[in-house]
C-alpha positions as a LaTeX table, in Angstrom:
\begin{tabular}{lrrr}
\hline
Residue & $x$ (\AA) & $y$ (\AA) & $z$ (\AA) \\
\hline
Unk1 & 86.50 & 102.00 & 176.27 \\
Unk2 & 84.81 & 104.48 & 173.89 \\
Unk3 & 81.54 & 104.22 & 172.49 \\
Unk4 & 82.56 & 104.37 & 168.79 \\
Unk5 & 81.76 & 101.21 & 167.29 \\
Unk6 & 84.55 & 98.64 & 166.92 \\
Unk7 & 83.22 & 96.89 & 163.91 \\
Unk8 & 84.66 & 99.67 & 161.39 \\
Unk9 & 87.91 & 100.24 & 162.93 \\
Unk10 & 90.72 & 97.88 & 164.34 \\
Unk11 & 90.51 & 96.81 & 167.83 \\
Unk12 & 92.99 & 99.01 & 169.88 \\
Unk13 & 95.13 & 96.78 & 172.20 \\
Unk14 & 97.14 & 97.96 & 175.00 \\
Unk15 & 99.93 & 95.82 & 176.63 \\
Unk16 & 100.28 & 95.59 & 180.15 \\
Unk17 & 103.93 & 94.40 & 181.22 \\
Unk18 & 106.88 & 95.33 & 178.86 \\
Unk19 & 109.30 & 92.21 & 179.90 \\
Unk20 & 110.36 & 89.53 & 177.63 \\
Unk21 & 107.25 & 88.05 & 176.03 \\
Unk22 & 106.13 & 91.60 & 175.34 \\
Unk23 & 108.56 & 91.92 & 172.30 \\
Unk24 & 106.62 & 89.18 & 170.54 \\
Unk25 & 103.19 & 90.92 & 171.42 \\
Unk26 & 104.31 & 94.43 & 170.39 \\
Unk27 & 105.79 & 93.06 & 167.30 \\
Unk28 & 102.56 & 91.52 & 166.07 \\
Unk29 & 100.76 & 94.23 & 166.89 \\
Unk30 & 102.89 & 97.22 & 166.25 \\
Unk31 & 103.74 & 96.04 & 162.78 \\
Unk32 & 100.43 & 95.49 & 161.35 \\
Unk33 & 100.72 & 91.57 & 161.43 \\
Unk34 & 97.16 & 91.36 & 163.08 \\
Unk35 & 94.32 & 92.24 & 160.40 \\
Unk36 & 91.69 & 93.89 & 162.74 \\
Unk37 & 93.91 & 94.88 & 165.53 \\
Unk38 & 96.75 & 97.50 & 166.41 \\
Unk39 & 98.90 & 98.51 & 169.30 \\
Unk40 & 97.72 & 101.66 & 170.97 \\
Unk41 & 99.53 & 101.91 & 174.29 \\
Unk42 & 102.20 & 100.21 & 176.46 \\
Unk43 & 102.49 & 100.09 & 180.05 \\
Unk44 & 105.09 & 99.13 & 182.64 \\
Unk45 & 106.23 & 100.21 & 186.13 \\
Unk46 & 109.46 & 100.84 & 184.43 \\
Unk47 & 109.22 & 103.71 & 182.21 \\
Unk48 & 112.14 & 102.59 & 180.63 \\
Unk49 & 110.62 & 99.35 & 179.37 \\
Unk50 & 107.50 & 101.05 & 178.69 \\
Unk51 & 109.37 & 103.65 & 176.33 \\
Unk52 & 111.30 & 101.06 & 174.38 \\
Unk53 & 108.00 & 99.72 & 173.01 \\
Unk54 & 106.13 & 102.71 & 172.78 \\
Unk55 & 108.86 & 104.65 & 170.83 \\
Unk56 & 109.47 & 101.89 & 168.56 \\
Unk57 & 105.85 & 101.44 & 167.50 \\
Unk58 & 104.60 & 105.16 & 167.81 \\
Unk59 & 102.18 & 104.53 & 170.85 \\
Unk60 & 101.62 & 106.04 & 174.15 \\
Unk61 & 103.75 & 104.97 & 177.01 \\
Unk62 & 102.44 & 104.59 & 180.73 \\
Unk63 & 103.41 & 103.57 & 184.09 \\
Unk64 & 100.17 & 103.46 & 185.92 \\
Unk65 & 97.69 & 101.06 & 184.41 \\
Unk66 & 94.64 & 102.97 & 185.40 \\
Unk67 & 95.89 & 106.11 & 183.54 \\
Unk68 & 96.40 & 103.90 & 180.55 \\
Unk69 & 92.90 & 102.81 & 180.57 \\
Unk70 & 91.36 & 106.10 & 181.05 \\
Unk71 & 93.61 & 107.85 & 178.65 \\
Unk72 & 94.18 & 105.32 & 175.67 \\
Unk73 & 90.70 & 103.86 & 175.91 \\
Unk74 & 91.80 & 100.38 & 174.73 \\
Unk75 & 89.39 & 97.85 & 173.39 \\
Unk76 & 91.62 & 94.88 & 174.47 \\
Unk77 & 94.15 & 95.00 & 177.16 \\
Unk78 & 96.81 & 91.86 & 177.28 \\
Unk79 & 98.15 & 91.17 & 180.52 \\
Unk80 & 101.77 & 90.43 & 180.32 \\
Unk81 & 103.09 & 90.98 & 183.96 \\
Unk82 & 104.24 & 88.44 & 186.45 \\
Unk83 & 102.17 & 85.23 & 186.61 \\
Unk84 & 101.34 & 86.25 & 190.33 \\
Unk85 & 99.97 & 89.44 & 189.38 \\
Unk86 & 97.83 & 88.27 & 186.76 \\
Unk87 & 94.70 & 87.99 & 188.85 \\
Unk88 & 95.22 & 91.19 & 190.68 \\
Unk89 & 95.55 & 93.01 & 187.28 \\
Unk90 & 92.75 & 91.56 & 185.46 \\
Unk91 & 90.22 & 92.02 & 188.25 \\
Unk92 & 91.48 & 95.77 & 188.64 \\
Unk93 & 91.05 & 96.53 & 184.77 \\
Unk94 & 87.73 & 94.32 & 183.99 \\
Unk95 & 85.48 & 97.27 & 185.19 \\
Unk96 & 86.81 & 99.64 & 182.52 \\
Unk97 & 85.18 & 97.59 & 179.93 \\
Unk98 & 88.07 & 96.36 & 177.52 \\
Unk99 & 88.43 & 92.72 & 176.84 \\
Unk100 & 91.15 & 90.88 & 178.91 \\
Unk101 & 93.85 & 88.67 & 177.15 \\
Unk102 & 96.09 & 87.11 & 179.71 \\
Unk103 & 99.53 & 85.37 & 179.15 \\
Unk104 & 99.87 & 81.76 & 180.65 \\
Unk105 & 99.22 & 80.86 & 183.47 \\
Unk106 & 95.94 & 82.87 & 183.81 \\
Unk107 & 96.65 & 82.78 & 187.79 \\
Unk108 & 98.70 & 80.81 & 190.21 \\
Unk109 & 96.01 & 79.80 & 192.27 \\
Unk110 & 92.26 & 78.31 & 191.46 \\
Unk111 & 90.78 & 80.90 & 194.09 \\
Unk112 & 92.26 & 83.66 & 192.11 \\
Unk113 & 91.40 & 82.12 & 188.62 \\
Unk114 & 87.76 & 82.17 & 190.06 \\
Unk115 & 87.86 & 85.65 & 190.88 \\
Unk116 & 89.13 & 86.67 & 187.45 \\
Unk117 & 86.42 & 84.90 & 185.91 \\
Unk118 & 83.79 & 86.22 & 188.12 \\
Unk119 & 85.16 & 89.97 & 187.54 \\
Unk120 & 85.14 & 89.56 & 184.01 \\
Unk121 & 81.51 & 88.08 & 184.05 \\
Unk122 & 80.40 & 90.97 & 186.10 \\
Unk123 & 81.85 & 93.53 & 183.73 \\
Unk124 & 80.61 & 91.83 & 180.76 \\
Unk125 & 84.09 & 91.46 & 179.09 \\
Unk126 & 85.50 & 88.27 & 177.55 \\
Unk127 & 88.59 & 86.63 & 179.26 \\
Unk128 & 90.95 & 84.97 & 176.89 \\
Unk129 & 93.83 & 82.79 & 178.12 \\
Unk130 & 96.66 & 82.58 & 175.68 \\
Unk131 & 97.45 & 79.13 & 174.88 \\
Unk132 & 99.00 & 79.70 & 171.42 \\
Unk133 & 100.27 & 76.21 & 170.70 \\
Unk134 & 96.86 & 75.21 & 170.38 \\
Unk135 & 96.86 & 77.10 & 167.07 \\
Unk136 & 100.34 & 75.56 & 165.68 \\
Unk137 & 99.47 & 73.88 & 162.33 \\
Unk138 & 100.28 & 70.37 & 163.11 \\
Unk139 & 98.61 & 70.66 & 166.66 \\
Unk140 & 95.47 & 71.66 & 164.58 \\
Unk141 & 95.95 & 68.73 & 162.33 \\
Unk142 & 96.56 & 66.25 & 165.24 \\
Unk143 & 93.20 & 67.40 & 166.77 \\
Unk144 & 91.28 & 66.90 & 163.69 \\
Unk145 & 92.56 & 63.30 & 163.41 \\
Unk146 & 91.57 & 62.77 & 167.08 \\
Unk147 & 88.16 & 64.35 & 166.44 \\
Unk148 & 87.65 & 62.18 & 163.35 \\
Unk149 & 88.25 & 59.13 & 165.44 \\
Unk150 & 91.46 & 57.96 & 163.73 \\
Unk151 & 93.00 & 56.92 & 166.78 \\
Unk152 & 90.46 & 54.76 & 168.10 \\
Unk153 & 91.00 & 53.77 & 171.72 \\
Unk154 & 93.68 & 56.25 & 173.29 \\
Unk155 & 96.37 & 54.48 & 174.94 \\
Unk156 & 99.27 & 57.22 & 175.97 \\
Unk157 & 100.24 & 60.69 & 175.66 \\
Unk158 & 103.42 & 62.34 & 176.29 \\
Unk159 & 104.81 & 65.89 & 176.33 \\
Unk160 & 108.43 & 66.68 & 176.56 \\
Unk161 & 109.80 & 70.15 & 177.29 \\
Unk162 & 113.70 & 69.76 & 177.21 \\
Unk163 & 114.51 & 73.42 & 177.45 \\
Unk164 & 117.58 & 75.69 & 178.50 \\
Unk165 & 117.34 & 78.35 & 180.95 \\
Unk166 & 120.58 & 79.42 & 182.35 \\
Unk167 & 120.98 & 81.27 & 185.53 \\
Unk168 & 121.02 & 84.55 & 183.85 \\
Unk169 & 117.47 & 83.98 & 182.84 \\
Unk170 & 116.37 & 83.79 & 186.25 \\
Unk171 & 118.50 & 86.44 & 187.31 \\
Unk172 & 116.76 & 88.92 & 185.02 \\
Unk173 & 113.78 & 89.51 & 187.63 \\
Unk174 & 113.74 & 88.61 & 190.99 \\
Unk175 & 110.25 & 87.24 & 190.72 \\
Unk176 & 111.14 & 84.25 & 188.18 \\
Unk177 & 111.28 & 80.92 & 189.78 \\
Unk178 & 109.75 & 82.06 & 193.10 \\
Unk179 & 106.47 & 80.36 & 194.53 \\
Unk180 & 104.74 & 83.55 & 195.17 \\
Unk181 & 105.05 & 84.97 & 191.63 \\
Unk182 & 106.00 & 82.52 & 188.90 \\
Unk183 & 106.51 & 78.84 & 190.18 \\
Unk184 & 108.63 & 76.63 & 188.23 \\
Unk185 & 109.16 & 74.87 & 184.82 \\
Unk186 & 105.63 & 73.14 & 185.12 \\
Unk187 & 103.81 & 76.62 & 185.63 \\
Unk188 & 105.83 & 78.41 & 183.52 \\
Unk189 & 107.63 & 76.78 & 180.28 \\
Unk190 & 105.49 & 73.64 & 180.34 \\
Unk191 & 102.01 & 74.80 & 180.90 \\
Unk192 & 101.36 & 75.16 & 177.45 \\
Unk193 & 102.17 & 71.49 & 176.76 \\
Unk194 & 100.28 & 70.35 & 179.87 \\
Unk195 & 97.06 & 72.04 & 178.31 \\
Unk196 & 97.69 & 70.31 & 174.93 \\
Unk197 & 97.91 & 66.89 & 176.66 \\
Unk198 & 94.81 & 67.42 & 178.67 \\
Unk199 & 93.08 & 69.06 & 175.68 \\
Unk200 & 93.95 & 66.07 & 173.46 \\
Unk201 & 93.23 & 62.90 & 175.87 \\
Unk202 & 90.40 & 64.94 & 178.02 \\
Unk203 & 89.77 & 64.76 & 181.65 \\
Unk204 & 92.65 & 63.66 & 184.34 \\
Unk205 & 91.52 & 61.58 & 187.07 \\
Unk206 & 94.82 & 61.25 & 189.06 \\
Unk207 & 98.48 & 62.64 & 188.68 \\
Unk208 & 101.60 & 61.49 & 190.56 \\
Unk209 & 104.52 & 63.59 & 190.34 \\
Unk210 & 108.25 & 64.10 & 191.38 \\
Unk211 & 110.42 & 67.28 & 190.89 \\
Unk212 & 113.83 & 68.81 & 191.65 \\
Unk213 & 115.93 & 71.83 & 191.37 \\
Unk214 & 118.73 & 70.21 & 189.44 \\
Unk215 & 120.88 & 73.50 & 188.19 \\
Unk216 & 119.05 & 76.61 & 188.79 \\
Unk217 & 119.37 & 78.64 & 192.04 \\
Unk218 & 115.59 & 79.25 & 192.31 \\
Unk219 & 112.96 & 78.55 & 195.05 \\
Unk220 & 110.77 & 76.19 & 192.34 \\
Unk221 & 111.66 & 73.26 & 190.48 \\
Unk222 & 113.54 & 73.18 & 187.37 \\
Unk223 & 112.92 & 69.69 & 186.44 \\
Unk224 & 109.81 & 67.32 & 186.85 \\
Unk225 & 108.45 & 63.95 & 185.80 \\
Unk226 & 104.77 & 63.18 & 186.09 \\
Unk227 & 102.37 & 60.43 & 185.58 \\
Unk228 & 98.84 & 60.70 & 184.73 \\
Unk229 & 95.77 & 58.63 & 184.45 \\
Unk230 & 93.00 & 59.86 & 182.43 \\
Unk231 & 89.24 & 59.08 & 182.63 \\
Unk232 & 89.18 & 57.51 & 179.30 \\
Unk233 & 91.70 & 54.72 & 180.67 \\
Unk234 & 94.71 & 56.37 & 178.70 \\
Unk235 & 98.00 & 57.09 & 180.59 \\
Unk236 & 99.99 & 60.19 & 180.52 \\
Unk237 & 103.71 & 61.42 & 180.85 \\
Unk238 & 104.90 & 64.81 & 181.41 \\
Unk239 & 108.87 & 65.59 & 181.45 \\
Unk240 & 109.73 & 68.75 & 181.71 \\
Unk241 & 113.05 & 70.67 & 182.48 \\
Unk242 & 114.90 & 73.99 & 181.94 \\
Unk243 & 118.14 & 72.01 & 182.57 \\
Unk244 & 118.68 & 71.00 & 179.13 \\
Unk245 & 122.48 & 72.21 & 178.14 \\
Unk246 & 123.72 & 73.73 & 176.31 \\
Unk247 & 120.74 & 74.88 & 174.31 \\
Unk248 & 116.87 & 73.99 & 173.87 \\
Unk249 & 116.48 & 70.46 & 172.78 \\
Unk250 & 112.68 & 69.93 & 172.24 \\
Unk251 & 109.12 & 70.85 & 173.01 \\
Unk252 & 106.87 & 67.87 & 171.83 \\
Unk253 & 103.70 & 65.92 & 172.28 \\
Unk254 & 102.99 & 62.51 & 171.14 \\
Unk255 & 99.60 & 60.59 & 171.06 \\
Unk256 & 99.34 & 56.88 & 170.81 \\
Unk257 & 96.12 & 54.71 & 170.11 \\
Unk258 & 94.88 & 51.47 & 168.78 \\
Unk259 & 94.78 & 52.69 & 165.30 \\
Unk260 & 97.62 & 55.10 & 164.94 \\
Unk261 & 100.49 & 57.52 & 166.44 \\
Unk262 & 101.42 & 60.99 & 165.85 \\
Unk263 & 104.40 & 62.73 & 167.18 \\
Unk264 & 104.97 & 66.62 & 166.99 \\
Unk265 & 108.44 & 67.53 & 167.99 \\
Unk266 & 110.90 & 70.68 & 167.23 \\
Unk267 & 111.56 & 72.81 & 170.14 \\
Unk268 & 107.96 & 74.57 & 169.96 \\
Unk269 & 105.71 & 71.73 & 168.99 \\
Unk270 & 105.66 & 72.86 & 165.40 \\
Unk271 & 107.57 & 69.96 & 163.55 \\
Unk272 & 105.39 & 66.99 & 162.55 \\
Unk273 & 107.71 & 64.07 & 163.20 \\
Unk274 & 105.43 & 60.79 & 162.94 \\
Unk275 & 101.97 & 60.56 & 161.18 \\
Unk276 & 101.00 & 56.78 & 161.16 \\
Unk277 & 97.51 & 55.33 & 161.07 \\
Unk278 & 96.11 & 51.81 & 160.25 \\
Unk279 & 93.26 & 53.26 & 158.19 \\
Unk280 & 95.27 & 55.60 & 155.82 \\
Unk281 & 93.76 & 58.87 & 154.25 \\
Unk282 & 94.64 & 60.16 & 150.82 \\
Unk283 & 96.23 & 62.99 & 152.57 \\
Unk284 & 98.55 & 61.26 & 154.77 \\
Unk285 & 101.41 & 61.22 & 152.51 \\
Unk286 & 101.80 & 64.86 & 152.48 \\
Unk287 & 101.48 & 65.37 & 155.97 \\
Unk288 & 105.19 & 65.24 & 157.03 \\
Unk289 & 106.05 & 67.47 & 154.23 \\
Unk290 & 103.27 & 70.32 & 154.73 \\
Unk291 & 103.35 & 70.26 & 158.79 \\
Unk292 & 107.16 & 70.37 & 159.60 \\
Unk293 & 108.23 & 74.00 & 159.69 \\
Unk294 & 110.33 & 74.93 & 162.73 \\
Unk295 & 110.07 & 78.59 & 164.00 \\
Unk296 & 112.74 & 80.76 & 164.89 \\
Unk297 & 112.17 & 80.71 & 168.71 \\
Unk298 & 110.14 & 78.67 & 171.51 \\
Unk299 & 107.23 & 80.94 & 170.97 \\
Unk300 & 106.38 & 79.34 & 167.54 \\
Unk301 & 104.01 & 80.74 & 165.24 \\
Unk302 & 100.85 & 80.68 & 167.36 \\
Unk303 & 100.62 & 83.97 & 168.82 \\
Unk304 & 99.65 & 85.44 & 165.43 \\
Unk305 & 96.94 & 82.67 & 165.10 \\
Unk306 & 95.68 & 83.30 & 168.53 \\
Unk307 & 95.45 & 87.00 & 168.18 \\
Unk308 & 93.39 & 86.17 & 164.87 \\
Unk309 & 91.14 & 84.08 & 167.02 \\
Unk310 & 90.72 & 86.94 & 169.51 \\
Unk311 & 89.51 & 89.23 & 166.89 \\
Unk312 & 87.33 & 86.81 & 165.15 \\
Unk313 & 85.83 & 86.18 & 168.88 \\
Unk314 & 85.10 & 89.51 & 169.35 \\
Unk315 & 84.02 & 90.60 & 165.90 \\
Unk316 & 81.49 & 87.81 & 164.91 \\
Unk317 & 80.93 & 86.26 & 168.22 \\
Unk318 & 82.72 & 82.92 & 167.13 \\
Unk319 & 83.34 & 80.55 & 170.25 \\
Unk320 & 86.48 & 81.44 & 172.39 \\
Unk321 & 88.61 & 78.46 & 172.26 \\
Unk322 & 90.74 & 79.19 & 175.60 \\
Unk323 & 88.39 & 81.14 & 177.99 \\
Unk324 & 88.60 & 81.59 & 181.70 \\
Unk325 & 87.24 & 78.20 & 182.27 \\
Unk326 & 89.44 & 76.48 & 179.98 \\
Unk327 & 92.71 & 78.34 & 181.51 \\
Unk328 & 91.43 & 77.21 & 184.92 \\
Unk329 & 91.07 & 73.55 & 183.95 \\
Unk330 & 94.90 & 73.35 & 183.15 \\
Unk331 & 95.52 & 75.34 & 186.10 \\
Unk332 & 93.67 & 72.89 & 188.41 \\
Unk333 & 96.08 & 70.07 & 186.86 \\
Unk334 & 99.24 & 71.79 & 187.67 \\
Unk335 & 98.01 & 72.45 & 191.19 \\
Unk336 & 97.29 & 68.69 & 191.71 \\
Unk337 & 100.97 & 67.93 & 190.32 \\
Unk338 & 102.38 & 70.32 & 193.04 \\
Unk339 & 100.16 & 68.88 & 195.56 \\
Unk340 & 101.28 & 65.19 & 194.53 \\
Unk341 & 105.04 & 66.49 & 194.72 \\
Unk342 & 104.54 & 67.63 & 198.49 \\
Unk343 & 102.75 & 64.92 & 199.46 \\
Unk344 & 104.69 & 62.39 & 197.59 \\
Unk345 & 101.12 & 60.67 & 196.67 \\
Unk346 & 98.74 & 60.38 & 194.01 \\
Unk347 & 96.52 & 63.25 & 194.00 \\
Unk348 & 92.81 & 62.64 & 192.54 \\
Unk349 & 91.42 & 65.42 & 190.50 \\
Unk350 & 87.78 & 64.57 & 190.19 \\
Unk351 & 85.31 & 63.40 & 193.04 \\
Unk352 & 83.85 & 59.75 & 192.26 \\
Unk353 & 81.02 & 58.87 & 194.57 \\
Unk354 & 81.13 & 55.40 & 195.83 \\
Unk355 & 78.35 & 55.47 & 198.64 \\
Unk356 & 75.91 & 57.88 & 197.30 \\
Unk357 & 72.59 & 56.30 & 196.33 \\
Unk358 & 71.62 & 59.04 & 194.09 \\
Unk359 & 70.56 & 57.53 & 190.46 \\
Unk360 & 70.79 & 54.13 & 191.85 \\
Unk361 & 68.05 & 51.28 & 192.09 \\
Unk362 & 67.48 & 49.41 & 195.41 \\
\hline
\end{tabular}
């Protein structure tokens, strides 16, 4: 990154990986939809893929990420490569001094996540893990109600991902649906929803999960059901599948408490379905009307808000809502879910001392 102050010009953002999700990122950055940020380069091992984006938006194309960092000198690099390569790429690029934005999941193993965090800390760069659904307007409204205590005692939270991914989707790239580079529906499609559930209900104490590969010809699962116990006593349910046919059905979250119930549906957690509280507020009557816009695709509207958040965090040092530690938190839960699938047992997420005498009298 060059020495010129970034406070008086847009942040230069480079994209590493020009696959399916890069279309959304390049659109926002290349079309000037993000105030304070602009696309400066696109890199992919496939020159043709990099060229598609580079030529469309008039930026440089690269097939070598190190060459891109040296020549394009981005302020931020967004990593959109295969999930199994996120850690390797982030660790390699952090020393260049550009801040790192990485698509979900940040990595596939906790050890890799820890190495990513350490590499960014050592280089003095910020690490942003994309969880764009946290910025969906209905989700923001739900979080506000939760923080205001409107639910009272939390009882149950449920997320449902009922999406359609035909075999053609998995056949696009050889890494899709593999354990080494991708994982299944829990790691890929449902990771945002799992993050939302944990963000709303707090730390998970244990999980029990079952999964199967119902329709797709892949290594990992395309369908899973998970039961969670939260440390605050609430229970949780995760229902996730890419075997819905013939099209996407829903991506939803519901939170139930002693004083209220909220359900956000649609196919991208963007449509307020239920907003009921025992103690009503003057604004409650307008919530369903004002927070019920369904987006044109499963990516929703959150990527724009997420980039706005990144710019704000780099410009005025506002808090990073989803940093490496937050990204690791949901990754730990996903790994625990897979551990339960393999062991066919309930898996604990937090150590709870039973024999330690520390802090006890007598």
